[in-house]
C-alpha positions as semicolon CSV with decimal commas, in nm:
position;residue;x (nm);y (nm);z (nm)
1;M;10,819;31,632;16,514
2;A;10,780;31,290;16,667
3;L;10,726;31,404;17,029
4;N;10,733;31,040;17,131
5;I;10,873;30,900;17,457
6;A;11,109;30,657;17,282
7;D;11,239;30,920;17,041
8;L;11,302;31,169;17,322
9;F;11,510;30,907;17,506
10;E;11,702;30,815;17,191
11;H;11,796;31,180;17,132
12;A;11,968;31,175;17,473
13;V;12,146;30,847;17,391
14;D;12,286;31,001;17,073
15;A;12,400;31,314;17,258
16;V;12,556;31,164;17,575
17;P;12,610;30,789;17,519
18;E;12,877;30,746;17,789
19;R;12,705;30,954;18,058
20;L;12,568;30,760;18,356
21;A;12,195;30,708;18,298
22;I;12,068;30,504;18,593
23;A;12,205;30,380;18,924
24;C;12,000;30,139;19,133
25;G;12,153;29,968;19,434
26;D;12,492;29,829;19,328
27;N;12,407;29,840;18,956
28;Q;12,442;30,120;18,705
29;V;12,430;30,171;18,327
30;T;12,535;30,441;18,084
31;Y;12,297;30,578;17,824
32;R;12,458;30,357;17,560
33;E;12,419;30,044;17,775
34;L;12,060;30,131;17,861
35;E;11,984;30,184;17,493
36;E;12,142;29,858;17,382
37;R;11,970;29,645;17,647
38;S;11,634;29,814;17,580
39;N;11,679;29,742;17,209
40;Q;11,755;29,377;17,286
41;L;11,443;29,347;17,498
42;A;11,233;29,518;17,231
43;H;11,360;29,267;16,972
44;C;11,285;28,983;17,215
45;L;10,929;29,101;17,272
46;S;10,874;29,159;16,902
47;G;11,004;28,812;16,820
48;S;10,753;28,668;17,067
49;G;10,464;28,840;16,891
50;V;10,428;29,159;17,093
51;G;10,363;29,454;16,865
52;P;10,222;29,808;16,843
53;G;9,927;29,865;17,075
54;D;9,982;29,545;17,276
55;H;9,985;29,571;17,655
56;V;10,283;29,440;17,855
57;G;10,263;29,412;18,233
58;V;10,558;29,554;18,428
59;Y;10,550;29,388;18,768
60;G;10,839;29,442;19,006
61;R;11,031;29,661;19,244
62;N;11,264;29,931;19,116
63;S;11,546;29,799;18,899
64;I;11,732;29,894;18,585
65;E;11,554;29,607;18,409
66;L;11,218;29,763;18,489
67;V;11,323;30,086;18,317
68;E;11,446;29,880;18,022
69;A;11,105;29,715;18,004
70;L;10,931;30,053;17,986
71;L;11,167;30,181;17,717
72;A;11,150;29,860;17,515
73;C;10,772;29,884;17,500
74;Y;10,781;30,246;17,387
75;K;11,037;30,159;17,118
76;L;10,797;29,894;16,984
77;R;10,495;30,124;17,017
78;A;10,361;29,873;17,270
79;I;10,205;29,994;17,596
80;P;10,360;29,906;17,935
81;V;10,110;29,851;18,216
82;N;10,216;29,917;18,575
83;V;10,131;29,625;18,808
84;N;10,128;29,687;19,183
85;Y;10,364;29,437;19,347
86;R;10,153;29,434;19,663
87;Y;9,851;29,292;19,485
88;V;9,713;28,956;19,596
89;E;9,607;28,696;19,341
90;A;9,249;28,823;19,304
91;E;9,367;29,178;19,235
92;L;9,628;29,055;18,987
93;R;9,366;28,846;18,810
94;Y;9,145;29,154;18,774
95;L;9,427;29,363;18,631
96;F;9,562;29,096;18,395
97;S;9,213;29,056;18,248
98;E;9,108;29,421;18,253
99;A;9,433;29,540;18,092
100;E;9,433;29,258;17,832
101;L;9,800;29,177;17,886
102;K;9,989;29,017;17,599
103;G;10,324;29,010;17,779
104;L;10,470;29,029;18,128
105;V;10,805;29,131;18,278
106;F;10,817;29,043;18,647
107;D;11,049;29,003;18,944
108;R;11,133;28,639;19,005
109;Q;11,023;28,670;19,370
110;F;10,663;28,690;19,243
111;A;10,689;28,366;19,046
112;D;10,436;28,179;19,260
113;K;10,165;28,437;19,191
114;V;10,246;28,445;18,821
115;A;10,240;28,064;18,806
116;A;9,890;28,060;18,954
117;L;9,765;28,301;18,686
118;L;9,937;28,205;18,362
119;P;9,721;27,899;18,278
120;D;9,420;28,131;18,253
121;Y;9,593;28,365;18,004
122;P;9,688;28,156;17,699
123;D;9,728;28,472;17,487
124;M;10,031;28,582;17,692
125;R;10,306;28,586;17,429
126;A;10,615;28,673;17,635
127;V;10,679;28,615;18,006
128;L;11,020;28,725;18,133
129;A;11,152;28,697;18,489
130;I;11,397;28,956;18,625
131;E;11,660;28,788;18,841
132;D;11,639;28,928;19,196
133;G;11,828;28,671;19,400
134;S;11,512;28,503;19,527
135;G;11,582;28,172;19,352
136;A;11,211;28,105;19,303
137;D;11,114;27,840;19,049
138;L;11,011;27,987;18,716
139;P;10,652;27,925;18,606
140;A;10,594;27,708;18,301
141;G;10,629;27,926;17,993
142;A;10,848;28,191;18,160
143;V;11,212;28,255;18,077
144;G;11,485;28,449;18,252
145;F;11,517;28,814;18,146
146;A;11,895;28,808;18,092
147;A;11,891;28,480;17,901
148;A;11,602;28,593;17,683
149;I;11,774;28,906;17,556
150;A;12,135;28,783;17,546
151;A;12,138;28,683;17,177
152;E;11,915;28,966;17,053
153;P;12,060;29,247;16,840
154;T;12,147;29,576;17,008
155;E;12,067;29,787;16,701
156;R;11,794;30,047;16,692
157;D;11,606;29,933;16,383
158;F;11,244;30,003;16,467
159;G;10,986;30,180;16,253
160;E;10,865;30,536;16,281
161;R;10,667;30,631;16,588
162;S;10,393;30,883;16,645
163;P;10,298;31,151;16,898
164;D;9,963;30,968;16,899
165;D;10,117;30,652;17,048
166;I;9,953;30,561;17,378
167;Y;10,093;30,597;17,728
168;M;9,880;30,429;17,996
169;L;9,899;30,448;18,374
170;Y;9,680;30,240;18,602
171;T;9,573;30,455;18,891
172;G;9,349;30,424;19,194
173;G;9,300;30,112;19,397
174;T;9,286;30,296;19,731
175;T;8,907;30,332;19,718
176;G;8,826;30,082;19,443
177;Y;8,972;29,883;19,154
178;P;9,237;30,067;18,949
179;K;9,158;30,235;18,618
180;G;9,384;30,274;18,315
181;V;9,429;30,640;18,219
182;L;9,513;30,684;17,849
183;W;9,734;30,965;17,718
184;R;9,885;31,049;17,381
185;H;10,266;31,057;17,410
186;E;10,280;31,423;17,311
187;D;10,015;31,524;17,563
188;V;10,174;31,346;17,857
189;W;10,516;31,487;17,761
190;R;10,374;31,838;17,745
191;T;10,208;31,784;18,083
192;L;10,459;31,582;18,287
193;G;10,766;31,512;18,078
194;G;10,926;31,854;18,049
195;G;10,769;31,957;17,721
196;I;10,627;32,270;17,881
197;D;10,750;32,518;18,142
198;F;10,548;32,443;18,456
199;A;10,542;32,805;18,570
200;S;10,483;32,995;18,247
201;G;10,316;32,734;18,030
202;E;10,565;32,807;17,751
203;R;10,609;32,508;17,520
204;L;10,947;32,369;17,419
205;A;11,012;32,451;17,055
206;D;11,089;32,097;16,941
207;E;11,186;31,747;17,048
208;W;11,560;31,830;17,066
209;E;11,541;32,131;17,299
210;Q;11,526;31,919;17,614
211;I;11,850;31,732;17,547
212;G;12,001;32,055;17,414
213;R;11,958;32,208;17,758
214;G;12,096;31,891;17,917
215;T;12,419;31,912;17,719
216;A;12,480;32,281;17,786
217;G;12,721;32,182;18,066
218;P;12,977;31,902;18,107
219;T;12,747;31,691;18,326
220;G;12,377;31,660;18,391
221;M;12,185;31,682;18,715
222;V;12,159;31,381;18,947
223;R;11,800;31,311;19,044
224;L;11,684;31,056;19,301
225;A;11,333;30,912;19,280
226;T;11,216;30,755;19,607
227;A;10,887;30,608;19,480
228;P;10,842;30,276;19,298
229;L;10,826;30,280;18,918
230;I;10,477;30,130;18,932
231;H;10,370;30,481;19,039
232;G;10,340;30,779;18,805
233;S;10,556;30,993;19,034
234;A;10,863;30,775;18,978
235;Q;10,796;30,728;18,607
236;W;10,768;31,102;18,555
237;S;11,074;31,171;18,764
238;T;11,275;30,917;18,563
239;L;11,162;30,976;18,204
240;P;11,213;31,355;18,185
241;A;11,555;31,313;18,345
242;L;11,646;31,063;18,073
243;F;11,512;31,297;17,804
244;G;11,749;31,567;17,934
245;G;12,063;31,357;17,976
246;D;12,054;31,357;18,356
247;T;12,144;31,070;18,590
248;V;11,860;30,892;18,772
249;V;11,914;30,721;19,107
250;L;11,646;30,463;19,188
251;M;11,597;30,284;19,519
252;P;11,522;29,908;19,515
253;Q;11,296;29,974;19,815
254;F;11,212;30,265;20,043
255;D;11,471;30,276;20,320
256;P;11,540;30,628;20,454
257;H;11,897;30,557;20,562
258;E;11,981;30,384;20,232
259;I;11,842;30,685;20,047
260;W;12,077;30,921;20,231
261;R;12,368;30,686;20,164
262;A;12,276;30,698;19,795
263;V;12,262;31,077;19,814
264;Q;12,616;31,081;19,951
265;R;12,751;30,821;19,707
266;H;12,605;30,973;19,390
267;R;12,611;31,340;19,493
268;V;12,238;31,374;19,431
269;N;12,108;31,722;19,343
270;T;11,731;31,668;19,355
271;I;11,524;31,431;19,568
272;V;11,170;31,354;19,451
273;M;10,922;31,194;19,691
274;V;10,551;31,142;19,747
275;G;10,430;31,353;20,040
276;D;10,470;31,312;20,413
277;A;10,469;30,932;20,412
278;M;10,814;30,944;20,253
279;A;10,926;31,293;20,348
280;R;10,890;31,257;20,725
281;P;11,082;30,930;20,779
282;L;11,346;31,058;20,538
283;I;11,414;31,384;20,721
284;E;11,403;31,214;21,062
285;A;11,663;30,960;20,946
286;Y;11,878;31,253;20,834
287;E;11,841;31,422;21,172
288;K;11,959;31,106;21,351
289;E;12,270;31,047;21,139
290;Q;12,354;31,384;20,980
291;Y;12,450;31,249;20,638
292;D;12,638;31,461;20,384
293;A;12,360;31,627;20,186
294;S;12,566;31,922;20,063
295;S;12,499;31,827;19,699
296;V;12,119;31,856;19,740
297;I;11,973;32,177;19,604
298;A;11,604;32,081;19,579
299;V;11,350;31,855;19,748
300;S;11,031;31,798;19,552
301;S;10,705;31,631;19,651
302;N;10,414;31,538;19,429
303;G;10,105;31,324;19,437
304;S;10,027;31,350;19,809
305;I;10,011;31,596;20,097
306;F;10,344;31,756;20,200
307;S;10,245;31,927;20,523
308;A;10,381;32,253;20,660
309;T;10,518;32,079;20,969
310;V;10,736;31,846;20,764
311;K;10,848;32,125;20,530
312;D;10,963;32,320;20,834
313;Q;11,176;32,021;20,940
314;Y;11,350;32,025;20,601
315;L;11,410;32,399;20,607
316;R;11,553;32,377;20,959
317;L;11,789;32,089;20,881
318;L;11,864;32,165;20,515
319;P;11,849;32,545;20,500
320;N;12,011;32,567;20,156
321;V;11,752;32,360;19,970
322;V;11,450;32,480;19,778
323;I;11,129;32,288;19,844
324;T;10,882;32,241;19,561
325;D;10,534;32,105;19,617
326;A;10,355;31,995;19,299
327;I;9,992;31,890;19,284
328;G;9,816;31,694;19,016
329;S;9,676;31,353;18,935
330;S;9,710;31,076;18,679
331;E;9,410;31,228;18,499
332;T;9,540;31,585;18,483
333;G;9,916;31,577;18,518
334;F;10,063;31,891;18,667
335;T;9,808;32,141;18,801
336;G;9,999;32,363;19,043
337;L;10,335;32,430;19,206
338;G;10,456;32,585;19,529
339;F;10,810;32,700;19,618
340;V;10,955;32,769;19,961
341;S;11,308;32,815;20,092
342;A;11,465;32,922;20,422
343;G;11,428;33,291;20,499
344;T;11,153;33,362;20,247
345;K;10,827;33,273;20,416
346;K;10,680;33,019;20,651
347;A;10,636;32,679;20,489
348;E;10,280;32,621;20,381
349;G;10,073;32,309;20,341
350;P;9,928;32,217;20,000
351;T;9,882;32,577;19,883
352;V;10,027;32,637;19,538
353;T;10,017;32,866;19,240
354;A;9,783;32,720;18,981
355;G;9,936;32,608;18,653
356;P;9,863;32,809;18,338
357;S;9,580;32,576;18,229
358;T;9,434;32,511;18,576
359;I;9,108;32,654;18,711
360;V;8,870;32,567;18,995
361;I;8,504;32,517;18,904
362;D;8,175;32,468;19,087
363;E;7,908;32,201;19,033
364;H;7,774;32,400;18,736
365;N;8,118;32,408;18,569
366;R;8,168;32,777;18,639
367;P;8,498;32,917;18,775
368;V;8,481;32,996;19,147
369;G;8,614;33,308;19,315
370;P;8,840;33,379;19,616
371;G;8,728;33,203;19,934
372;E;8,520;32,947;19,742
373;I;8,568;32,572;19,710
374;G;8,537;32,377;19,388
375;R;8,689;32,105;19,173
376;I;9,028;32,140;19,011
377;A;9,004;32,139;18,632
378;R;9,289;32,132;18,382
379;G;9,274;32,224;18,014
380;G;9,531;32,215;17,737
381;H;9,709;31,881;17,703
382;I;9,481;31,634;17,880
383;P;9,425;31,256;17,862
384;L;9,200;31,069;17,622
385;G;9,008;30,904;17,905
386;Y;8,991;30,568;18,079
387;F;9,066;30,236;17,910
388;K;8,744;30,046;17,826
389;D;8,525;30,273;18,038
390;P;8,321;30,522;17,833
391;V;8,097;30,608;18,129
392;K;8,384;30,716;18,356
393;T;8,554;30,881;18,061
394;A;8,249;31,097;17,995
395;A;8,232;31,190;18,363
396;L;8,601;31,292;18,366
397;F;8,558;31,588;18,131
398;A;8,373;31,918;18,152
399;E;8,334;32,210;17,915
400;V;8,400;32,557;18,054
401;D;8,344;32,853;17,824
402;G;8,383;32,627;17,522
403;V;8,709;32,470;17,642
404;R;8,742;32,101;17,739
405;Y;8,888;32,030;18,083
406;A;8,979;31,713;18,274
407;V;8,807;31,716;18,616
408;P;8,901;31,405;18,819
409;G;8,733;31,510;19,144
410;D;9,007;31,682;19,344
411;F;8,872;31,972;19,549
412;A;9,051;32,298;19,622
413;R;8,984;32,639;19,774
414;V;9,080;32,956;19,588
415;E;9,263;33,194;19,822
416;E;9,241;33,574;19,820
417;D;9,579;33,604;19,644
418;G;9,473;33,366;19,368
419;T;9,667;33,064;19,493
420;I;9,480;32,738;19,549
421;T;9,480;32,509;19,852
422;L;9,435;32,140;19,779
423;L;9,165;31,981;19,996
424;G;9,154;31,624;19,865
425;R;8,957;31,386;19,646
426;G;8,581;31,421;19,668
427;N;8,520;31,049;19,714
428;T;8,710;31,059;20,046
429;C;8,526;31,366;20,176
430;V;8,346;31,319;20,509
431;N;7,992;31,462;20,529
432;T;7,926;31,521;20,898
433;G;7,598;31,689;20,987
434;G;7,589;31,854;20,645
435;E;7,944;31,991;20,673
436;K;8,210;31,869;20,432
437;V;8,543;31,772;20,584
438;F;8,840;31,693;20,359
439;P;9,069;31,432;20,517
440;E;9,399;31,582;20,401
441;E;9,335;31,906;20,589
442;V;9,269;31,717;20,914
443;E;9,564;31,485;20,856
444;G;9,794;31,784;20,825
445;A;9,667;31,921;21,156
446;L;9,710;31,581;21,326
447;K;10,070;31,550;21,207
448;S;10,156;31,892;21,347
449;F;10,111;31,746;21,700
450;G;10,449;31,649;21,843
451;S;10,384;31,285;21,931
452;V;10,201;31,200;21,605
453;F;10,416;31,050;21,331
454;D;10,148;30,967;21,074
455;A;9,770;30,980;21,047
456;M;9,478;30,898;20,820
457;V;9,125;31,039;20,838
458;I;8,802;30,873;20,727
459;G;8,428;30,903;20,789
460;V;8,248;30,638;20,994
461;P;7,869;30,593;21,034
462;D;7,701;30,810;21,298
463;E;7,330;30,794;21,392
464;L;7,304;31,168;21,455
465;L;7,545;31,319;21,203
466;G;7,532;31,062;20,923
467;Q;7,910;31,041;20,943
468;R;8,158;31,147;21,206
469;V;8,521;31,228;21,150
470;A;8,751;30,946;21,260
471;A;9,129;30,916;21,263
472;L;9,386;30,639;21,269
473;V;9,699;30,771;21,437
474;Q;10,052;30,629;21,438
475;P;10,254;30,764;21,733
476;R;10,613;30,875;21,696
477;E;10,852;30,601;21,810
478;G;10,885;30,598;22,188
479;H;10,590;30,832;22,243
480;D;10,231;30,799;22,362
481;V;9,957;31,021;22,225
482;D;9,767;31,218;22,490
483;L;9,424;31,230;22,326
484;A;9,296;31,519;22,538
485;A;9,603;31,726;22,451
486;L;9,569;31,624;22,086
487;D;9,206;31,738;22,083
488;A;9,300;32,073;22,237
489;H;9,579;32,119;21,983
490;L;9,354;32,040;21,688
491;R;9,104;32,303;21,796
492;T;9,374;32,566;21,749
493;Q;9,433;32,440;21,393
494;I;9,091;32,352;21,244
495;A;8,722;32,415;21,308
496;G;8,559;32,205;21,581
497;Y;8,339;32,005;21,343
498;K;8,653;31,881;21,166
499;V;8,815;31,744;21,482
500;P;8,804;31,358;21,494
501;R;8,554;31,213;21,739
502;S;8,682;30,854;21,706
503;V;9,053;30,776;21,718
504;W;9,241;30,449;21,679
505;I;9,607;30,427;21,784
506;V;9,780;30,196;21,533
507;E;10,131;30,059;21,498
508;E;10,160;30,169;21,136
509;I;9,940;30,353;20,888
510;G;9,848;30,146;20,582
511;R;9,974;30,304;20,262
512;T;10,035;30,207;19,900
513;P;10,393;30,136;19,784
514;A;10,413;30,498;19,670
515;G;10,311;30,631;20,012
516;K;9,955;30,729;19,922
517;A;9,676;30,679;20,173
518;D;9,511;30,338;20,151
519;Y;9,156;30,425;20,249
520;R;9,031;30,072;20,191
521;W;9,273;29,955;20,460
522;A;9,160;30,235;20,695
523;R;8,790;30,158;20,655
524;R;8,847;29,787;20,699
525;Y;9,050;29,851;21,014
526;A;8,780;30,081;21,155
527;E;8,510;29,822;21,092
528;E;8,711;29,540;21,248
529;H;8,810;29,746;21,553
530;E;8,495;29,951;21,599
531;S;8,464;29,869;21,971
532;A;8,828;29,955;22,036
533;S;8,816;30,317;21,920
534;N;8,875;30,603;22,160
535;Q;8,562;30,816;22,165
536;I;8,632;31,186;22,222
537;Q;8,343;31,403;22,329
538;P;8,314;31,750;22,171
539;A;8,448;32,024;22,396
């Protein structure tokens, strides 16, 4: 069995060539068209000297061409590298060097940044610009994407591939420079790509079972991914759908009203998002306009906190949907899943049933019991480590009872019923007077207050406590936040030592393109506006 990303996609092409594969904005392609264009791009890259194991930067907003770039690399056994389109020149320079890029596919609107960098990377063998209507001048050495592939053959005539081929995802950047997480194709498929049942842990029998299920009916599911493809959430919403013959709807940018229009137009069945930062504006746009969402049967969040307050909004306005809340990281893949629907139970925060290979361990690498807090650890199919970083790779893994686990530093509490509640990444934990406070728990409590739209929690220096809990709060449009009332509300939700003592009211919370908290932005803002914070005295 190949168990390779490119092979899994090609099985779907052979089974449903005329089924709609991807819709993005006004553009769409069938599986056959997506296959042929990806083959052309793969031949173009190969003809430029890009081969197995080479790294190709993928730098742009969501588009069909970006998916073609991913698939073309996998077909060649090359390795696509996700490049954050918000990066400034210094960050791009770091990533281009660190990832050892040999090729680049980029949106033309970023041509000025690419032009500033290319002279320093003479080993770049192929540089292709996706047309986006910007009209920017192409850098020297770059060619237009469409023109570059136009004369290339559409045939699939590539060599054999391996389950040991490498998938890499650059992650992080909210608290430091990003790191490339390395996976074998088979392992990442078994973890995130549908090669294993998330609830039972049962493995698919072979590489054809996924598309076999997808062709059991006359049409596939229609799945909408709200996040950008530079984020693992969107990649692993898109790729498994393509393996199963489903239709993927991508958004060129995050616009809540445009998303609902796409839901109506394409009769979307499943919406996948990244936590409250996307979920809340999306459901509030729906409440204002009352779009036709009768086709939607599931709303799924992964990669960030999906708070109980926002889940309740969905269940109130879309009572026929099932909400799934998946937790995990780029270093572990799937680690737990929660389900909730109207009439079953009150929506919970990030409390889920642990996956079959997930445990919670203490600082001595021993499993913890009910009521205890520890680090989430995942065994089974896990990554190889970090690209070019043996020290961080060694720190990522732990052995528990003779079994190797990936332990990236996410903390969780084991509940009495065996479920686990996600608390957040350890490097964002606030140590205040010896007590540990996990920002995501406090953020969930803040967002349950009526006039708060979004919030981020950090620790700031305190002479007495070492650190004190601080919050940046974005009010709901047209509302003011009564800080005294907010403080009183929080004390009904969380322990007093967790309640923020310093609060900044901001116009908008800084987040990554995928909606994850940008803690570097928050700390910089707090430092620059230290004198402007609202100091709240403990009750």
